[in-house]
C-alpha positions as YAML, in Angstrom:
chain: A
units: angstrom
residues:
- id: 1
  name: MET
  ca: [0.00, 0.00, 0.00]
- id: 2
  name: PHE
  ca: [2.73, 2.51, 0.83]
- id: 3
  name: GLY
  ca: [4.47, 3.90, -2.22]
- id: 4
  name: PHE
  ca: [7.49, 6.02, -2.78]
- id: 5
  name: GLY
  ca: [7.37, 9.63, -3.92]
- id: 6
  name: ASN
  ca: [4.35, 11.75, -4.55]
- id: 7
  name: LEU
  ca: [1.29, 11.65, -6.71]
- id: 8
  name: ASN
  ca: [1.82, 13.42, -10.04]
- id: 9
  name: GLN
  ca: [-0.38, 16.21, -11.43]
- id: 10
  name: ASP
  ca: [-2.50, 13.75, -13.45]
- id: 11
  name: SER
  ca: [-3.22, 11.73, -10.31]
- id: 12
  name: LEU
  ca: [-4.08, 14.85, -8.30]
- id: 13
  name: ALA
  ca: [-6.39, 15.95, -11.13]
- id: 14
  name: ARG
  ca: [-8.09, 12.52, -11.05]
- id: 15
  name: ILE
  ca: [-8.63, 12.89, -7.32]
- id: 16
  name: GLN
  ca: [-10.05, 16.39, -7.79]
- id: 17
  name: ASN
  ca: [-12.42, 15.02, -10.46]
- id: 18
  name: ILE
  ca: [-13.60, 12.37, -7.97]
- id: 19
  name: VAL
  ca: [-14.19, 15.09, -5.37]
- id: 20
  name: ASN
  ca: [-16.13, 17.17, -7.90]
- id: 21
  name: GLY
  ca: [-18.20, 14.12, -8.80]
- id: 22
  name: PHE
  ca: [-19.16, 13.57, -5.17]
- id: 23
  name: ARG
  ca: [-19.96, 17.26, -4.67]
- id: 24
  name: ASN
  ca: [-22.14, 17.39, -7.80]
- id: 25
  name: TYR
  ca: [-24.04, 14.15, -7.11]
- id: 26
  name: PRO
  ca: [-27.43, 14.97, -5.54]
- id: 27
  name: ALA
  ca: [-27.27, 12.04, -3.08]
- id: 28
  name: TYR
  ca: [-24.21, 13.67, -1.48]
- id: 29
  name: SER
  ca: [-25.70, 17.18, -1.20]
- id: 30
  name: THR
  ca: [-25.95, 16.93, 2.60]
- id: 31
  name: TYR
  ca: [-22.42, 15.54, 3.00]
- id: 32
  name: GLN
  ca: [-19.17, 17.42, 3.44]
- id: 33
  name: ILE
  ca: [-16.46, 16.38, 0.98]
- id: 34
  name: LYS
  ca: [-12.87, 17.28, 1.82]
- id: 35
  name: SER
  ca: [-9.67, 16.57, -0.07]
- id: 36
  name: TYR
  ca: [-6.25, 17.04, 1.50]
- id: 37
  name: LEU
  ca: [-2.67, 15.78, 1.81]
- id: 38
  name: TYR
  ca: [-2.96, 13.01, 4.39]
- id: 39
  name: ASP
  ca: [0.64, 11.84, 4.79]
- id: 40
  name: MET
  ca: [3.46, 13.81, 3.18]
- id: 41
  name: HIS
  ca: [6.05, 11.07, 3.80]
- id: 42
  name: ALA
  ca: [3.97, 8.39, 2.07]
- id: 43
  name: GLY
  ca: [2.75, 10.80, -0.63]
- id: 44
  name: CYS
  ca: [-0.82, 9.94, 0.36]
- id: 45
  name: HIS
  ca: [-3.81, 12.11, -0.50]
- id: 46
  name: ALA
  ca: [-7.25, 11.78, 1.17]
- id: 47
  name: ILE
  ca: [-10.88, 12.23, 0.28]
- id: 48
  name: GLU
  ca: [-13.01, 12.43, 3.39]
- id: 49
  name: ILE
  ca: [-16.79, 12.16, 3.24]
- id: 50
  name: SER
  ca: [-18.60, 13.22, 6.38]
- id: 51
  name: ARG
  ca: [-22.05, 14.17, 7.54]
- id: 52
  name: ASN
  ca: [-22.94, 16.17, 10.64]
- id: 53
  name: GLY
  ca: [-19.30, 16.10, 11.68]
- id: 54
  name: GLN
  ca: [-19.02, 12.30, 11.53]
- id: 55
  name: VAL
  ca: [-16.69, 10.68, 8.97]
- id: 56
  name: ILE
  ca: [-18.59, 8.23, 6.80]
- id: 57
  name: ASN
  ca: [-15.78, 7.17, 4.46]
- id: 58
  name: LEU
  ca: [-12.11, 7.99, 4.11]
- id: 59
  name: PHE
  ca: [-10.34, 7.17, 0.84]
- id: 60
  name: LEU
  ca: [-6.53, 7.26, 0.99]
- id: 61
  name: PHE
  ca: [-4.78, 7.39, -2.39]
- id: 62
  name: TYR
  ca: [-1.18, 6.12, -2.39]
- id: 63
  name: PRO
  ca: [1.35, 6.48, -5.24]
- id: 64
  name: GLN
  ca: [2.67, 3.46, -7.14]
- id: 65
  name: TYR
  ca: [6.04, 2.04, -6.24]
- id: 66
  name: GLY
  ca: [8.86, 3.28, -8.42]
- id: 67
  name: GLY
  ca: [8.10, 6.97, -8.47]
- id: 68
  name: SER
  ca: [5.78, 7.20, -11.51]
- id: 69
  name: GLY
  ca: [3.39, 9.37, -9.53]
- id: 70
  name: LYS
  ca: [0.38, 7.31, -10.62]
- id: 71
  name: ILE
  ca: [-2.17, 6.19, -8.05]
- id: 72
  name: GLY
  ca: [-1.08, 2.69, -7.05]
- id: 73
  name: SER
  ca: [-3.60, 1.84, -4.36]
- id: 74
  name: ILE
  ca: [-6.53, 3.10, -2.35]
- id: 75
  name: ALA
  ca: [-7.25, 2.31, 1.27]
- id: 76
  name: LEU
  ca: [-10.95, 2.73, 2.06]
- id: 77
  name: TYR
  ca: [-12.10, 3.13, 5.66]
- id: 78
  name: GLY
  ca: [-15.54, 3.65, 7.14]
- id: 79
  name: ALA
  ca: [-19.11, 2.60, 6.57]
- id: 80
  name: ASN
  ca: [-20.52, -0.04, 4.23]
- id: 81
  name: LEU
  ca: [-17.18, -1.64, 3.36]
- id: 82
  name: GLN
  ca: [-18.91, -4.85, 2.28]
- id: 83
  name: GLY
  ca: [-21.12, -2.89, -0.13]
- id: 84
  name: HIS
  ca: [-18.11, -1.05, -1.55]
- id: 85
  name: TYR
  ca: [-16.25, -4.37, -1.84]
- id: 86
  name: ASN
  ca: [-19.16, -6.03, -3.67]
- id: 87
  name: ALA
  ca: [-19.54, -3.13, -6.14]
- id: 88
  name: MET
  ca: [-15.81, -2.86, -6.88]
- id: 89
  name: ARG
  ca: [-15.31, -6.63, -7.05]
- id: 90
  name: SER
  ca: [-18.16, -6.88, -9.54]
- id: 91
  name: SER
  ca: [-16.82, -4.16, -11.84]
- id: 92
  name: MET
  ca: [-13.11, -4.48, -10.92]
- id: 93
  name: THR
  ca: [-12.88, -0.70, -11.20]
- id: 94
  name: ALA
  ca: [-12.56, 2.10, -8.66]
- id: 95
  name: PHE
  ca: [-13.48, 5.57, -9.94]
- id: 96
  name: GLY
  ca: [-12.95, 4.32, -13.50]
- id: 97
  name: MET
  ca: [-9.49, 2.89, -12.80]
- id: 98
  name: PRO
  ca: [-8.93, -0.86, -13.20]
- id: 99
  name: ILE
  ca: [-8.41, -2.90, -10.04]
- id: 100
  name: SER
  ca: [-5.88, -5.75, -9.97]
- id: 101
  name: ASP
  ca: [-6.72, -6.82, -6.40]
- id: 102
  name: ILE
  ca: [-9.16, -5.92, -3.66]
- id: 103
  name: GLN
  ca: [-9.22, -7.38, -0.18]
- id: 104
  name: PHE
  ca: [-10.16, -6.65, 3.38]
- id: 105
  name: ASP
  ca: [-7.21, -5.82, 5.61]
- id: 106
  name: SER
  ca: [-6.90, -4.69, 9.17]
- id: 107
  name: GLY
  ca: [-4.79, -2.39, 11.24]
- id: 108
  name: ILE
  ca: [-6.30, -0.13, 13.84]
- id: 109
  name: GLU
  ca: [-9.56, -0.85, 12.04]
- id: 110
  name: THR
  ca: [-10.73, -2.94, 9.10]
- id: 111
  name: PHE
  ca: [-10.35, -1.35, 5.68]
- id: 112
  name: LEU
  ca: [-10.42, -2.24, 1.99]
- id: 113
  name: ASP
  ca: [-7.00, -2.46, 0.34]
- id: 114
  name: ILE
  ca: [-7.53, -1.75, -3.35]
- id: 115
  name: THR
  ca: [-4.58, -2.24, -5.72]
- id: 116
  name: LEU
  ca: [-4.93, -0.47, -9.04]
- id: 117
  name: ASP
  ca: [-3.58, -1.48, -12.44]
- id: 118
  name: TYR
  ca: [-3.63, 1.44, -14.84]
...
């Protein structure tokens, strides 16, 4: 999951497009959508979806190994992980990017570890 380097401008633009998609989708009109640098050392960028001050989902975008700057993986924390797993497993895509592997993992809490292949 942890890559080396930082996400490139194309990857940051993809993340911003995802944020804009959430913000423009009527079902998310009552949610707060934030995007920010989560971990400078890992080059990780976050999208946080919350409602009434409570985080619903946290997507952490990590760069690929090798320094290409592409998004290599996504860690997804929060609510409805099984539903997210089922949808992504069925399509094998996450935000339009092909998935090479998706699995539940655990640390402080259970999360989805999504490895991309694009």
